[in-house]
C-alpha positions as CSV (number, residue, x, y, z in Angstrom):
1,M,2.9,11.7,21.4
2,S,3.8,10.4,18.1
3,L,1.8,9.2,15.7
4,I,0.5,5.6,16.0
5,P,1.6,3.4,12.9
6,A,-1.1,1.4,11.3
7,T,-1.0,-1.8,8.7
8,I,-3.5,-2.2,6.4
9,L,-3.5,-6.2,6.6
10,T,-5.6,-7.2,3.2
11,G,-5.8,-10.0,0.9
12,F,-8.6,-12.0,-1.0
13,L,-10.7,-14.5,1.1
14,G,-8.6,-17.7,1.9
15,A,-5.3,-16.2,1.3
16,G,-4.1,-17.0,4.5
17,K,-4.7,-13.0,6.3
18,T,-5.7,-14.6,9.5
19,T,-3.1,-17.5,10.2
20,L,-0.2,-14.7,9.6
21,L,-1.9,-12.2,12.3
22,N,-2.2,-15.2,14.7
23,R,1.2,-16.1,14.2
24,I,2.4,-12.4,14.7
25,L,0.1,-12.4,17.9
26,Q,1.8,-15.5,19.3
27,E,5.4,-14.7,18.9
28,P,7.3,-13.0,21.8
29,H,8.4,-10.0,19.0
30,G,8.0,-7.4,22.0
31,H,5.9,-5.1,20.1
32,R,2.5,-4.3,21.6
33,I,-0.2,-4.2,18.9
34,A,-3.7,-3.3,18.7
35,V,-5.2,-5.6,16.1
36,I,-8.6,-4.3,14.7
37,E,-10.3,-7.2,13.2
38,N,-14.0,-7.6,12.5
39,E,-13.8,-11.9,12.1
40,F,-11.3,-13.0,14.9
41,G,-11.6,-16.6,15.7
42,Q,-12.4,-17.1,19.4
43,E,-10.2,-20.4,19.4
44,S,-7.2,-18.6,18.2
45,I,-7.3,-15.6,21.4
46,D,-5.0,-16.1,24.7
47,G,-5.6,-14.0,27.3
48,A,-8.3,-12.6,29.4
49,L,-11.4,-10.4,28.4
50,L,-10.6,-6.8,29.4
51,M,-14.2,-4.8,28.4
52,Q,-16.9,-6.4,26.4
53,G,-19.9,-4.3,25.6
54,G,-21.3,-2.8,22.4
55,A,-19.6,-3.6,18.8
56,E,-16.4,-3.5,20.7
57,Q,-14.6,-6.2,22.4
58,I,-10.9,-6.2,23.5
59,V,-9.0,-8.9,24.7
60,E,-5.4,-8.6,25.5
61,M,-3.0,-11.0,24.0
62,N,-0.5,-12.9,26.6
63,N,2.1,-11.7,24.6
64,G,1.3,-7.6,25.0
65,C,-0.9,-7.8,22.4
66,I,-4.6,-6.2,22.4
67,C,-7.1,-7.6,19.8
68,C,-10.3,-5.2,18.9
69,T,-13.2,-7.2,17.5
70,V,-15.3,-4.1,16.0
71,R,-18.6,-4.7,14.7
72,G,-19.2,-1.2,13.9
73,D,-17.6,2.2,12.4
74,L,-13.6,1.9,12.0
75,V,-13.6,5.5,12.8
76,E,-15.3,5.0,15.9
77,A,-12.8,1.9,16.7
78,L,-9.8,3.4,16.0
79,S,-11.0,6.3,18.1
80,S,-11.6,4.7,21.1
81,L,-8.7,2.7,20.9
82,A,-6.6,6.0,20.6
83,D,-9.0,7.5,23.3
84,K,-8.3,4.4,25.6
85,R,-4.0,4.5,25.0
86,E,-4.4,8.0,26.5
87,R,-6.1,7.8,29.5
88,G,-3.9,4.6,30.2
89,E,-6.3,1.8,29.9
90,L,-4.7,0.5,27.0
91,N,-1.3,0.1,26.4
92,F,0.1,-0.5,22.5
93,D,2.5,1.2,20.2
94,R,0.9,0.2,16.4
95,I,-2.3,-1.3,15.0
96,V,-2.9,-3.8,12.6
97,I,-5.9,-3.3,10.7
98,E,-7.1,-7.1,9.1
99,T,-9.8,-6.6,6.0
100,T,-12.4,-8.8,5.2
101,G,-11.2,-11.0,2.1
102,L,-13.9,-8.9,-0.3
103,A,-12.6,-5.2,0.9
104,D,-11.0,-2.7,-1.3
105,P,-8.0,-1.0,0.8
106,G,-8.5,2.3,-0.8
107,P,-12.0,3.6,1.4
108,I,-9.8,2.3,4.5
109,A,-6.6,4.1,3.7
110,Q,-8.6,7.2,2.5
111,T,-10.0,7.5,6.1
112,F,-6.8,8.0,7.4
113,F,-6.7,11.4,5.3
114,V,-10.0,12.7,5.5
115,D,-11.1,12.0,9.1
116,E,-9.2,14.7,11.2
117,Q,-9.7,12.3,14.6
118,V,-7.9,9.8,12.9
119,A,-5.5,11.8,11.4
120,R,-4.3,13.5,14.6
121,H,-3.6,9.8,16.3
122,Y,-2.5,7.4,13.2
123,M,-0.7,7.4,10.4
124,I,-0.9,4.7,7.9
125,D,2.8,2.4,7.9
126,A,2.3,-0.1,4.9
127,I,-0.6,-1.7,3.2
128,V,0.4,-5.5,3.1
129,T,-1.6,-7.9,1.1
130,V,-1.2,-11.9,1.4
131,V,-1.8,-13.7,-2.2
132,D,-2.7,-17.0,-2.5
133,A,-0.3,-18.5,-4.6
134,V,-2.7,-21.5,-6.1
135,H,-5.7,-19.4,-6.7
136,A,-4.6,-16.0,-7.1
137,M,-4.7,-16.4,-11.2
138,Q,-8.3,-17.0,-11.2
139,Q,-8.5,-14.5,-8.5
140,L,-7.3,-11.8,-10.1
141,D,-9.1,-12.7,-13.3
142,E,-12.3,-12.9,-11.6
143,H,-12.2,-10.3,-8.7
144,E,-11.8,-6.6,-9.0
145,P,-11.4,-6.5,-5.3
146,A,-8.6,-8.8,-5.7
147,R,-6.6,-6.7,-8.1
148,S,-7.4,-3.3,-6.4
149,Q,-5.4,-5.7,-2.8
150,V,-2.4,-6.5,-5.2
151,A,-2.5,-2.7,-6.6
152,F,-2.6,-0.9,-3.0
153,A,0.1,-3.4,-1.4
154,D,3.4,-1.7,-0.4
155,R,4.1,-5.0,0.5
156,L,3.0,-8.2,-1.2
157,L,3.1,-11.7,1.0
158,L,3.0,-15.0,-1.2
159,S,1.1,-18.0,0.8
160,K,0.7,-21.9,-0.5
161,T,3.7,-21.6,-2.4
162,D,4.9,-25.1,-1.7
163,L,1.9,-26.1,-3.8
164,V,2.4,-24.3,-7.0
165,A,4.9,-25.5,-9.3
166,P,7.5,-22.9,-10.0
167,D,6.7,-22.2,-13.9
168,A,3.2,-20.8,-12.2
169,L,4.6,-19.5,-9.2
170,Q,6.9,-16.8,-11.4
171,A,4.0,-16.2,-14.0
172,L,2.1,-15.2,-10.7
173,K,5.0,-13.0,-10.2
174,A,5.1,-11.0,-13.7
175,R,1.7,-10.4,-13.4
176,M,1.7,-8.8,-10.2
177,V,4.7,-6.6,-11.4
178,R,2.5,-6.0,-14.4
179,I,-0.1,-4.1,-11.6
180,N,2.1,-3.1,-9.1
181,P,5.9,-3.0,-9.7
182,R,6.5,-1.1,-6.5
183,A,5.5,-3.5,-4.1
184,L,8.4,-5.9,-2.5
185,V,7.2,-10.2,-2.8
186,A,8.0,-12.1,0.2
187,T,6.7,-15.3,0.8
188,A,4.9,-15.9,4.4
189,D,3.7,-20.0,4.1
190,F,1.8,-20.6,6.9
191,G,2.3,-17.5,8.3
192,R,6.0,-18.0,8.7
193,V,7.3,-14.6,8.1
194,P,9.8,-11.6,9.9
195,V,7.7,-9.4,11.5
196,E,10.1,-6.9,10.1
197,E,8.2,-7.8,7.0
198,V,5.1,-7.0,8.0
199,L,5.4,-3.9,10.4
200,D,7.7,-0.7,10.5
201,L,8.0,-1.1,6.5
202,R,7.3,3.0,6.2
203,G,6.1,1.5,2.7
204,F,3.4,4.6,2.9
205,H,3.9,7.5,4.9
206,L,6.9,8.9,2.6
207,N,9.8,10.7,4.7
208,D,12.4,13.3,4.0
209,K,14.7,10.1,3.1
210,L,12.3,8.8,0.7
211,E,13.6,8.0,-2.4
212,I,12.4,5.2,-5.2
213,N,14.8,3.2,-6.9
214,P,15.1,4.7,-10.4
215,G,16.0,1.2,-11.8
216,F,13.1,-0.7,-10.5
217,L,11.3,-1.1,-13.9
218,A,14.2,-1.8,-16.0
219,E,15.2,-4.4,-13.7
220,Q,12.0,-6.0,-14.6
221,G,12.8,-5.8,-17.9
222,H,11.7,-2.4,-18.9
223,H,13.8,0.5,-20.3
224,D,13.8,4.1,-19.9
225,H,13.4,6.4,-23.4
226,A,16.7,8.1,-24.2
227,H,15.4,11.4,-23.3
228,G,14.6,10.3,-19.8
229,H,11.1,11.2,-19.2
230,A,8.9,8.3,-19.2
231,C,9.4,4.0,-18.5
232,G,9.3,1.5,-20.7
233,C,6.4,-0.7,-21.5
234,G,5.1,-1.7,-17.8
235,C,1.4,0.1,-18.3
236,G,0.2,-3.8,-18.9
237,H,-1.9,-3.6,-21.9
238,A,-2.7,-6.7,-23.3
239,H,-0.8,-7.8,-26.5
240,S,-1.0,-10.3,-28.7
241,G,-0.3,-13.7,-27.7
242,H,-1.2,-13.0,-23.9
243,S,-3.5,-15.7,-22.5
244,H,-7.1,-14.7,-21.5
245,Q,-6.4,-14.4,-17.5
246,A,-3.5,-11.9,-18.4
247,R,-6.1,-9.7,-20.2
248,H,-8.1,-8.9,-17.0
249,A,-5.8,-7.8,-14.9
250,D,-4.7,-5.0,-17.4
251,D,-8.0,-2.5,-16.0
252,I,-5.5,-2.2,-12.6
253,A,-1.6,-1.2,-13.8
254,A,1.0,1.0,-13.2
255,F,3.3,3.2,-14.9
256,M,6.6,5.5,-14.2
257,F,7.4,9.0,-14.9
258,A,10.9,10.2,-14.4
259,S,13.0,13.1,-15.9
260,E,15.9,15.2,-14.4
261,R,14.4,18.7,-15.4
262,A,12.6,20.7,-13.1
263,F,9.2,21.1,-13.0
264,D,6.8,24.3,-13.1
265,S,5.2,24.1,-9.7
266,G,2.1,25.9,-11.1
267,L,2.2,24.1,-13.9
268,L,2.2,21.0,-11.7
269,E,0.1,21.5,-9.2
270,E,-2.8,22.8,-12.0
271,F,-2.1,19.5,-14.0
272,L,-2.4,17.4,-11.1
273,S,-5.7,19.2,-9.8
274,A,-6.8,18.1,-12.9
275,M,-6.2,15.0,-13.7
276,L,-7.8,14.5,-10.2
277,Q,-10.8,15.9,-11.0
278,V,-11.0,14.0,-13.9
279,Y,-9.6,10.0,-13.1
280,G,-9.1,9.8,-9.4
281,A,-12.0,7.7,-8.5
282,H,-9.6,5.7,-10.9
283,M,-6.3,7.0,-9.4
284,L,-5.6,4.2,-6.6
285,R,-2.3,5.2,-5.4
286,Y,0.7,7.1,-6.7
287,K,3.4,8.9,-5.0
288,G,7.1,10.1,-5.8
289,V,9.8,12.6,-5.7
290,L,10.1,15.8,-6.9
291,H,12.6,18.2,-8.3
292,I,11.0,21.8,-8.5
293,S,12.4,24.6,-10.1
294,G,13.7,26.9,-7.3
295,A,13.8,24.8,-4.6
296,D,16.6,23.0,-2.6
297,N,14.6,20.3,-1.3
298,R,12.9,17.5,-2.9
299,I,9.2,17.4,-2.2
300,V,7.8,13.9,-1.7
301,F,4.1,13.7,-2.8
302,Q,1.5,10.8,-2.1
303,G,-2.0,9.9,-2.5
304,V,-5.2,8.2,-3.1
305,H,-7.7,8.3,-5.2
306,Q,-8.8,12.3,-5.6
307,L,-6.7,12.6,-1.8
308,L,-3.0,13.8,-2.7
309,G,-0.7,15.6,0.2
310,S,2.7,16.7,0.0
311,D,5.6,17.7,1.8
312,V,9.3,19.5,2.0
313,G,11.9,16.3,1.8
314,A,15.4,16.4,2.4
315,P,17.8,18.9,0.5
316,W,19.2,17.7,-3.1
317,A,23.0,17.2,-2.1
318,K,25.4,18.9,-4.4
319,S,26.8,15.8,-6.0
320,E,23.3,14.4,-6.7
321,T,21.6,14.7,-9.6
322,R,18.5,16.3,-9.1
323,A,15.5,14.3,-10.9
324,S,11.5,13.3,-10.3
325,K,10.3,9.9,-9.8
326,M,6.5,9.5,-10.1
327,V,4.8,6.3,-9.6
328,F,1.0,5.6,-10.4
329,I,-1.2,2.7,-10.1
330,G,-5.0,3.3,-11.1
331,K,-7.9,1.5,-13.2
332,N,-7.5,1.9,-16.8
333,L,-5.5,5.0,-16.5
334,P,-4.7,6.8,-19.9
335,K,-0.7,6.5,-19.3
336,E,0.0,9.0,-22.6
337,I,-2.3,11.5,-21.6
338,F,-1.0,11.8,-17.9
339,I,3.1,11.8,-19.6
340,R,2.4,13.6,-22.1
341,G,0.8,16.2,-19.7
342,L,3.6,15.7,-17.0
343,E,6.1,16.3,-20.1
344,Q,4.8,20.0,-20.4
345,C,4.9,20.9,-17.2
346,L,8.5,20.9,-17.0
347,V,10.9,23.9,-17.3
């Protein structure tokens, strides 16, 4: 049986996560979604109670979705739903986990790597973060979970944009790009967003067709160096003239490494292992495509904190320029140390 795709829906308090989720649960989209939700409003549940007891309540919606109100451990909830699905007691083809507003998505994402039972049944499709356009600037200033939620996102959904002036909205978007340049941004006012903007994004779990857009930093005003090794000034460090609120976001930022020279696999493994030991707790998300010396296929990799995984991707085409592209998002990561170290791993 194929792995069940999981979407982690996050966002700070009041951003509009539940509004978005309720809208998805009520629309006739044809998906059978199991939702793990720890503060689900009873007024939004429409259907017959299937099971109630202990730390779990399961409610079936009239459009085929299922809601699981969880008060206990996430691993237990995921395992319980998977077991019921295998026994034919519940029928769903994907899962959405709505986090609390103050949650850091990192430990939730790690669950899918470290727990054998969860990894046997589920894969992360994407982390989707709802951002309150009215209050986001202040929240990013004052709350580290808000910055982590933006940094971890594969898709950012802006809510309440109708209440924000265009210049303020543009400033917010620019700030989110500094924190996380790889996440696509869409609008979700009043929860109105196409379901394809939330589900089946394949933003987190890499496959053999993964390709990071080599120009995504250049499109935002950054420029690669002539030798092609590193990105431009995407690190988010405070510069003179930046506002007080912009400096608060500097602890979480992103940078990219790119090169057409091949990596020595042994040197690269040794370097990344050392970086994970020293900085792993601050490496929120990192992934990319690797050009390894002597390999006919690209290698795709991704990681969360100290957990790093890789797989063999599609073969390089004869007409294709072989190149490595790596994106790192983290808290106070020493960009220059990473760049210099990666350069020393090239053949």
